[in-house]
Legacy VTK file of the C-alpha trace (Angstrom):
# vtk DataFile Version 3.0
C-alpha trace
ASCII
DATASET POLYDATA
POINTS 500 float
-19.072 -52.008 26.662
-20.112 -50.792 23.232
-20.918 -54.398 22.044
-23.044 -55.127 25.158
-24.912 -51.888 24.671
-25.622 -52.789 21.061
-27.017 -56.192 22.079
-29.367 -54.630 24.590
-30.625 -52.143 22.011
-31.323 -54.924 19.506
-33.180 -57.028 22.051
-35.173 -53.988 23.059
-36.146 -53.363 19.451
-37.253 -56.983 19.016
-39.242 -56.875 22.224
-41.001 -53.827 20.877
-41.917 -55.684 17.753
-43.204 -58.551 19.884
-45.419 -56.209 21.795
-47.049 -55.172 18.535
-47.374 -58.698 17.125
-48.286 -61.532 19.471
-47.778 -64.146 16.777
-43.958 -63.826 16.753
-42.225 -66.835 18.357
-40.256 -65.751 21.419
-37.915 -68.736 21.259
-37.040 -67.823 17.668
-36.113 -64.283 18.717
-33.797 -65.565 21.393
-32.158 -67.837 18.850
-31.470 -65.240 16.121
-30.491 -62.289 18.328
-26.803 -63.335 18.674
-26.599 -63.808 14.919
-28.003 -60.318 14.265
-25.572 -58.838 16.772
-22.619 -60.488 15.017
-23.527 -58.796 11.757
-23.650 -55.294 13.222
-20.595 -53.229 12.135
-19.427 -50.932 14.879
-17.640 -47.810 13.515
-14.302 -47.185 15.189
-13.691 -43.856 16.924
-12.415 -41.183 14.443
-8.648 -40.679 14.311
-7.528 -37.405 15.888
-4.434 -35.895 14.242
-2.370 -33.658 16.481
1.250 -34.343 15.538
1.735 -32.025 12.536
3.979 -29.042 13.223
2.620 -25.538 12.652
2.716 -24.514 8.988
4.914 -21.748 7.618
3.303 -18.541 6.394
2.616 -18.205 2.665
4.480 -15.514 0.723
4.358 -13.405 -2.464
0.893 -12.189 -1.478
-0.459 -10.015 -4.310
-3.799 -8.209 -4.696
-5.135 -7.066 -8.069
-8.134 -4.875 -8.803
-10.813 -6.687 -10.745
-13.803 -4.352 -10.951
-15.728 -1.934 -8.786
-16.781 -4.880 -6.598
-13.991 -7.450 -6.843
-10.322 -7.990 -5.969
-8.239 -11.051 -6.875
-5.699 -12.420 -4.403
-2.729 -14.627 -5.354
0.035 -16.107 -3.220
2.662 -18.840 -2.990
2.522 -21.752 -0.553
5.470 -22.306 1.778
4.924 -26.073 1.524
5.791 -28.267 4.500
2.700 -29.200 6.503
0.461 -26.743 4.670
-2.763 -28.317 3.398
-5.106 -25.318 3.085
-5.264 -21.546 3.447
-7.605 -19.168 5.228
-8.440 -15.619 4.100
-10.110 -13.131 6.421
-11.466 -9.642 5.769
-14.031 -7.251 7.216
-16.980 -5.679 5.438
-15.783 -2.161 6.270
-12.284 -2.898 4.940
-10.569 -2.644 8.334
-7.780 -5.029 9.337
-9.142 -8.306 10.798
-8.128 -9.225 14.321
-6.573 -12.436 12.976
-7.137 -15.103 10.318
-9.929 -16.732 12.341
-11.816 -13.647 13.542
-13.393 -11.428 10.894
-16.678 -10.704 9.137
-15.657 -13.016 6.299
-13.586 -16.231 6.471
-12.677 -18.236 3.370
-10.892 -21.612 3.520
-9.483 -23.132 0.321
-6.724 -25.392 -0.952
-5.657 -23.330 -3.985
-3.392 -20.274 -4.143
-5.737 -17.814 -5.865
-9.111 -16.376 -4.951
-11.380 -13.711 -6.437
-13.193 -11.832 -3.674
-16.538 -10.543 -4.960
-19.396 -8.489 -3.582
-17.139 -5.680 -2.327
-18.005 -2.002 -2.041
-16.724 0.205 -4.847
-13.903 2.664 -4.197
-13.161 1.188 -0.765
-9.839 0.040 0.605
-9.770 -3.503 1.997
-7.156 -5.190 4.167
-6.841 -8.965 3.855
-5.114 -11.455 6.159
-3.900 -14.814 4.858
-2.706 -17.834 6.889
-1.629 -21.384 6.107
-3.412 -24.329 7.771
-1.917 -27.763 8.491
-3.599 -31.189 8.472
-4.280 -31.513 12.197
-7.871 -32.328 13.142
-8.046 -28.839 14.608
-5.658 -27.093 12.181
-2.887 -24.837 13.395
-2.628 -21.401 11.803
0.609 -19.927 10.527
1.592 -16.350 11.219
-0.565 -14.070 9.037
0.538 -11.981 6.101
-1.386 -8.849 5.185
-2.136 -6.960 1.997
-4.462 -4.122 1.065
-6.118 -3.067 -2.160
-8.830 -0.632 -3.192
-11.686 -1.508 -5.487
-12.306 0.617 -8.547
-15.068 3.145 -8.324
-18.059 2.515 -10.531
-17.454 4.581 -13.643
-19.920 7.465 -13.570
-18.383 9.301 -16.517
-16.324 7.634 -19.241
-14.231 10.329 -20.828
-12.676 10.516 -24.277
-10.674 13.421 -25.668
-13.433 14.320 -28.109
-15.994 14.248 -25.314
-14.472 17.377 -23.747
-14.811 19.289 -26.989
-18.457 18.473 -27.607
-20.958 20.718 -25.816
-23.794 18.445 -26.934
-23.084 16.092 -24.018
-23.866 18.851 -21.562
-20.347 19.225 -20.201
-17.985 19.927 -23.098
-17.307 23.412 -24.372
-16.870 24.093 -28.086
-15.256 27.465 -27.419
-12.442 26.314 -25.100
-9.154 25.271 -26.666
-7.179 24.184 -23.597
-7.799 20.644 -22.339
-6.880 21.489 -18.742
-9.391 24.336 -18.655
-12.105 22.143 -20.147
-11.391 19.270 -17.782
-11.506 21.601 -14.782
-14.896 23.015 -15.864
-16.153 19.466 -16.411
-15.075 18.275 -12.934
-16.828 21.141 -11.196
-19.970 20.662 -13.285
-20.334 16.996 -12.328
-19.449 17.791 -8.716
-22.399 20.147 -8.476
-24.684 17.302 -9.588
-23.204 14.650 -7.277
-22.665 16.562 -4.081
-23.300 13.661 -1.707
-21.726 10.652 -3.416
-18.491 9.387 -4.901
-17.826 10.835 -8.342
-15.730 8.627 -10.591
-14.274 9.621 -13.934
-12.626 6.880 -15.970
-10.421 8.024 -18.833
-10.654 5.914 -21.966
-7.634 4.056 -23.320
-5.294 6.438 -25.156
-6.767 9.663 -23.754
-4.230 12.482 -23.373
-5.355 15.699 -21.678
-2.772 18.413 -22.284
-2.034 22.095 -21.882
0.626 24.368 -23.344
-0.540 27.448 -21.464
2.122 29.917 -20.312
-0.221 31.847 -18.048
-0.674 31.525 -14.312
-3.105 28.770 -13.472
-1.948 26.194 -15.978
-3.082 23.240 -13.879
-6.333 21.481 -13.075
-7.634 23.287 -10.007
-10.043 21.213 -7.905
-11.955 23.461 -5.529
-14.840 22.446 -3.269
-15.032 18.955 -4.797
-15.238 15.953 -2.464
-15.101 12.190 -3.064
-13.586 12.391 -6.544
-11.806 9.478 -8.213
-10.042 9.909 -11.571
-8.543 6.802 -13.142
-8.001 4.564 -16.153
-8.985 0.901 -16.140
-6.274 -1.722 -15.696
-4.517 -2.269 -19.029
-5.548 1.122 -20.408
-3.219 4.095 -20.817
-4.268 7.661 -20.054
-2.136 10.748 -19.444
-2.378 14.339 -18.240
0.477 16.476 -19.519
1.501 20.056 -18.850
3.814 21.039 -21.705
4.577 24.588 -20.604
8.210 25.012 -21.628
9.051 28.695 -21.156
10.391 28.245 -17.607
10.745 31.993 -17.195
7.796 32.961 -15.005
7.324 32.004 -11.359
4.131 29.963 -11.214
5.212 28.100 -8.097
1.760 27.652 -6.579
-0.208 27.378 -9.802
1.822 25.334 -12.238
1.565 21.560 -12.510
-1.168 19.018 -13.189
-3.510 18.519 -10.198
-3.986 21.143 -7.497
-6.665 20.553 -4.852
-7.710 23.301 -2.497
-8.268 23.149 1.255
-12.017 22.574 0.930
-11.684 19.483 -1.266
-11.443 16.121 0.468
-10.985 12.504 -0.569
-9.559 12.917 -4.062
-8.074 9.707 -5.524
-5.974 9.168 -8.651
-5.003 5.794 -10.109
-3.453 4.225 -13.201
-2.445 7.528 -14.828
0.657 9.070 -16.383
1.269 12.633 -15.140
3.922 14.936 -16.584
4.891 18.568 -16.049
7.431 20.653 -17.992
8.931 23.966 -16.938
10.449 25.347 -13.755
8.618 25.426 -10.425
5.842 22.995 -11.226
4.127 20.641 -8.787
2.612 17.655 -10.535
0.319 16.727 -7.618
-0.312 19.379 -4.991
-2.670 19.927 -2.089
-3.090 23.244 -0.366
-3.737 23.683 3.363
-5.697 20.572 4.166
-7.132 19.300 0.910
-6.745 15.543 1.131
-5.853 12.719 -1.224
-7.260 9.345 -0.188
-5.407 7.095 -2.625
-2.595 7.755 -5.111
-2.015 4.458 -6.884
-0.366 3.122 -10.046
0.909 6.548 -11.146
3.910 7.426 -13.320
5.043 10.984 -12.556
7.756 13.116 -14.156
8.579 16.686 -13.134
11.018 18.439 -15.483
12.583 21.725 -14.423
14.196 23.513 -11.498
12.196 23.689 -8.238
9.746 21.123 -9.590
8.182 18.409 -7.461
6.484 15.129 -8.150
4.118 15.323 -5.160
3.728 18.171 -2.666
1.533 17.833 0.423
0.815 20.940 2.474
-1.100 20.105 5.667
-3.713 17.398 5.766
-3.781 13.618 5.653
-3.024 11.105 2.908
-4.359 7.560 3.066
-2.272 5.451 0.698
0.526 5.939 -1.841
0.964 2.675 -3.737
2.948 1.690 -6.842
3.927 5.252 -7.707
7.037 6.143 -9.734
8.502 9.676 -9.642
11.413 11.158 -11.637
12.761 14.712 -11.322
15.745 16.102 -13.201
16.891 19.497 -11.896
18.000 21.601 -8.927
15.725 21.654 -5.857
13.403 19.153 -7.509
12.027 16.900 -4.788
10.262 13.629 -5.392
7.849 14.000 -2.461
7.685 17.066 -0.211
5.752 17.350 3.054
5.179 20.904 4.259
3.645 21.916 7.596
1.603 19.171 9.279
1.281 16.144 7.006
0.467 12.546 7.944
0.738 9.729 5.386
-0.815 6.482 6.588
1.001 4.096 4.267
3.522 4.093 1.432
3.829 0.821 -0.466
5.886 0.599 -3.633
7.048 4.217 -4.022
10.010 4.630 -6.392
11.769 8.008 -6.628
14.782 9.009 -8.726
16.051 12.596 -8.411
18.805 13.608 -10.813
19.658 17.177 -9.757
21.490 18.761 -6.797
19.704 19.692 -3.566
16.926 17.266 -4.453
16.099 14.766 -1.695
13.806 11.937 -2.709
11.567 12.720 0.299
11.797 16.126 1.941
10.086 17.612 4.995
11.716 20.956 5.640
12.647 22.451 9.009
9.548 23.449 11.006
7.479 20.925 9.027
5.998 17.897 10.763
6.003 15.198 8.116
4.979 11.815 9.515
4.901 8.542 7.567
3.181 5.839 9.587
4.441 2.934 7.452
6.742 2.690 4.429
7.401 -0.656 2.719
8.691 -2.073 -0.585
10.071 1.277 -1.754
13.278 2.585 -3.325
14.965 5.993 -3.463
17.859 6.876 -5.740
19.666 10.207 -5.937
22.565 11.758 -7.852
23.292 15.356 -6.847
25.070 17.002 -3.951
22.825 17.350 -0.861
20.279 15.062 -2.495
19.441 12.940 0.517
17.369 9.801 0.435
14.975 11.149 3.047
15.250 14.345 5.083
12.772 15.081 7.850
12.180 18.369 9.630
11.043 19.137 13.157
8.951 16.362 14.722
9.057 14.294 11.556
8.987 10.513 11.744
8.802 7.257 9.851
7.286 4.820 12.321
7.872 1.628 10.349
10.234 0.806 7.486
10.499 -2.600 5.805
12.236 -3.499 2.534
13.289 0.053 1.617
16.443 0.861 -0.334
18.526 4.049 -0.464
20.845 4.053 -3.472
23.460 6.565 -4.591
23.797 6.607 -8.372
27.012 5.699 -10.159
27.075 9.366 -11.223
26.690 10.621 -7.663
28.619 13.569 -6.271
29.461 14.263 -2.633
27.588 15.466 0.435
24.401 13.454 0.772
22.976 11.196 3.481
20.667 8.252 3.089
18.616 9.479 6.073
18.961 12.971 7.514
16.993 14.163 10.539
16.927 17.871 11.304
16.513 19.463 14.744
13.859 17.803 16.893
13.195 15.083 14.354
11.968 11.897 15.986
12.575 8.537 14.361
10.542 6.278 16.628
11.377 2.663 17.471
14.344 1.516 15.465
13.268 -2.094 16.056
10.679 -1.523 13.314
13.343 -0.831 10.689
14.132 -4.103 8.920
15.314 -5.480 5.572
16.732 -2.113 4.522
19.422 -1.565 1.894
21.754 1.440 1.910
24.381 1.273 -0.824
26.145 2.998 -3.726
26.232 1.892 -7.355
29.644 0.905 -8.636
31.652 4.007 -9.608
29.544 6.459 -7.597
30.543 8.529 -4.574
29.311 6.870 -1.380
26.744 8.328 0.963
28.491 10.748 3.306
26.363 9.367 6.150
23.976 6.472 6.264
22.276 8.371 9.072
22.932 12.037 9.737
21.208 13.787 12.603
21.187 17.319 13.935
20.808 18.473 17.536
17.939 16.906 19.502
17.137 14.128 17.053
15.742 11.255 19.134
15.835 7.474 18.846
14.458 4.566 20.819
15.413 0.904 21.325
18.684 1.519 23.104
20.188 4.263 20.955
20.239 7.033 23.550
24.021 7.128 23.365
23.569 8.830 19.995
21.180 11.511 21.285
22.298 15.084 20.546
25.215 13.899 18.473
25.831 14.584 14.782
25.929 10.882 14.049
29.079 8.767 14.366
28.003 6.709 11.386
30.424 6.873 8.491
29.752 6.002 4.894
30.345 2.271 5.314
29.329 1.584 8.913
25.995 1.782 10.640
25.645 0.133 14.076
21.954 0.956 14.298
20.942 0.711 17.947
23.836 -1.632 18.652
25.653 -0.455 21.777
28.539 -2.853 21.173
29.049 -1.707 17.574
29.364 -5.285 16.373
26.178 -5.399 14.343
24.409 -8.220 16.171
21.630 -6.488 18.102
18.220 -8.153 17.638
16.811 -5.137 15.795
19.829 -4.784 13.540
18.302 -7.039 10.866
19.093 -5.398 7.543
20.071 -6.517 4.068
22.996 -4.148 3.473
24.471 -1.142 5.261
26.825 0.801 3.061
29.287 -0.246 0.407
28.742 -1.092 -3.248
25.260 -2.278 -4.076
25.244 -6.054 -4.179
21.575 -6.622 -4.941
LINES 1 501
500 0 1 2 3 4 5 6 7 8 9 10 11 12 13 14 15 16 17 18 19 20 21 22 23 24 25 26 27 28 29 30 31 32 33 34 35 36 37 38 39 40 41 42 43 44 45 46 47 48 49 50 51 52 53 54 55 56 57 58 59 60 61 62 63 64 65 66 67 68 69 70 71 72 73 74 75 76 77 78 79 80 81 82 83 84 85 86 87 88 89 90 91 92 93 94 95 96 97 98 99 100 101 102 103 104 105 106 107 108 109 110 111 112 113 114 115 116 117 118 119 120 121 122 123 124 125 126 127 128 129 130 131 132 133 134 135 136 137 138 139 140 141 142 143 144 145 146 147 148 149 150 151 152 153 154 155 156 157 158 159 160 161 162 163 164 165 166 167 168 169 170 171 172 173 174 175 176 177 178 179 180 181 182 183 184 185 186 187 188 189 190 191 192 193 194 195 196 197 198 199 200 201 202 203 204 205 206 207 208 209 210 211 212 213 214 215 216 217 218 219 220 221 222 223 224 225 226 227 228 229 230 231 232 233 234 235 236 237 238 239 240 241 242 243 244 245 246 247 248 249 250 251 252 253 254 255 256 257 258 259 260 261 262 263 264 265 266 267 268 269 270 271 272 273 274 275 276 277 278 279 280 281 282 283 284 285 286 287 288 289 290 291 292 293 294 295 296 297 298 299 300 301 302 303 304 305 306 307 308 309 310 311 312 313 314 315 316 317 318 319 320 321 322 323 324 325 326 327 328 329 330 331 332 333 334 335 336 337 338 339 340 341 342 343 344 345 346 347 348 349 350 351 352 353 354 355 356 357 358 359 360 361 362 363 364 365 366 367 368 369 370 371 372 373 374 375 376 377 378 379 380 381 382 383 384 385 386 387 388 389 390 391 392 393 394 395 396 397 398 399 400 401 402 403 404 405 406 407 408 409 410 411 412 413 414 415 416 417 418 419 420 421 422 423 424 425 426 427 428 429 430 431 432 433 434 435 436 437 438 439 440 441 442 443 444 445 446 447 448 449 450 451 452 453 454 455 456 457 458 459 460 461 462 463 464 465 466 467 468 469 470 471 472 473 474 475 476 477 478 479 480 481 482 483 484 485 486 487 488 489 490 491 492 493 494 495 496 497 498 499
């Protein structure tokens, strides 16, 4: 049918020429038409590929800050039928519906991509899928990562800059770095009331105090949209070296303290250290909010000290944060009253003293963690639980989290301990978890310990109102037959000597 149609078209074209030129010999046209038709090459129909199986999802998805407007993504291909990849993200940073529906879609064959033209100081969520070689490619399951762009540096700060009043912000008469830095932050806040204020600390900057008076911390009051950071590759520190340890400065001692009328304070790529009893390295008071705490190294030395203390309010993201405490009642992260943390990704806590849970939300405190992934908690002392939640506390999702008892560990500690009315929702969202003890240490007393009225879902009602039948080496999470094969019982290790 296609060849006949082609012949008719050719004859029609020649007839048209004839109509325009009466001198053309009609017999000649009839003679050469078959020869012209024979020389026409008819393209075959395109091949449609449909037989390739769906590709596997890529893995090792990593996001790295580049600048105030760029983020670089890297990943590893799963091979198989994968031929290309597709990245999706939205302009407002929200999570795309899927890899094919978003404000921005990028298809490429490589395993690295710099995303440019982003908004400064904004968190972005990216989805990545593999594509196969079918004519209409199949998408793999997506993997997701988030990263926040740097803020544009409004003020580049050196140590000498604080001491020089000629720049309009330093104070020649002040001798304490914390006091000077606090005055500086409030001065620039007054001039930038409506926008994001970013302060980047130069490489090698160390802001310190040795004050032994109440108030030896950087108090941020009535300052919104503040971001303090050092560029990637640079090193900057804020250190409280108060060493007397004799005076109760519980609410005032530490490094950063934001008040209830300060919102959206972010800290990234800093080293924070506090000496002396009863110090809180990072603290918010009655609703002051931290948006992002990222790439921080925190040490809190002394009894009753804490790495991070949240008191009311919301926290957006805690990412790649390391916390070490070394004394009695020295928590890594404490949630007091009503606290909601949206996401924890890459939080590492090591508490070395007694009565020092890695994460603590005391009785009558509603501490809720929406998602916690890629994190590790290690404790040593008696009653130093991995995580202890108070009334109405919850971790809604947990993936790739480890609870480790040190080889120096003493007795009486639980990997997870839920007080009265704690609610740990949907155990099917707890996967790839490790609970173990280093060789030579005393095992966790309970992998899960619960008090009266702790609640569970996904078929664990038989454990409601019970003090937990889970011994140190067994943990039939949600498994009514106690044989460890329930669909949601997908973990790396429950109890015993750490093998990983």
